[in-house]
C-alpha positions, 0 to 999 in steps of 0.5 A, a space after each residue: 101905455 102909448 099904443 105903438 103908432 099903425 097898431 091894431 087895439 086888441 080884443 079883451 076879455 072884462 073880467 068884472 063883466 065878462 064882456 070883451 070890450 077894446 078900447 078906440 081913441 081913449 073910450 072904451 066898446 062892450 061887445 057882449 059875452 067875451 068870447 061870444 061870435 057876435 062880440 068878434 063879429 062888432 070887434 072885427 066890425 068897429 075897428 074896421 069903422 074905424 081904421 077906415 074914418 083915419 083913425 078915429 070913431 065913427 059911433 060914440 061908444 058905450 062907455 062906463 063914464 058914459 053911464 056915470 054921468 048917467 047915473 049922477 045925474 040922477 039925483 041933482 033932476 029929482 032933488 030939482 022936481 023937489 023944488 018946483 013941485 015945492 015952490 008949484 
């Protein structure tokens, strides 16, 4: 479901990890332990930067997708290295 124009994304709990999370431009930004002062300060900073930047992210947020991509690359790189070692 899309959000109304002009609304601010909510600070939420990511139940699986226990972290605070906010979704900006379709990307989840993990903020640290839910309810901690560090997490709330990071949320406030990200929202302020997001609004000041015309509601576009100013930095690449840490997302579950980016972690999956990195982990997904590891087996492919390993087999490539094994191929190079075998053919050397």
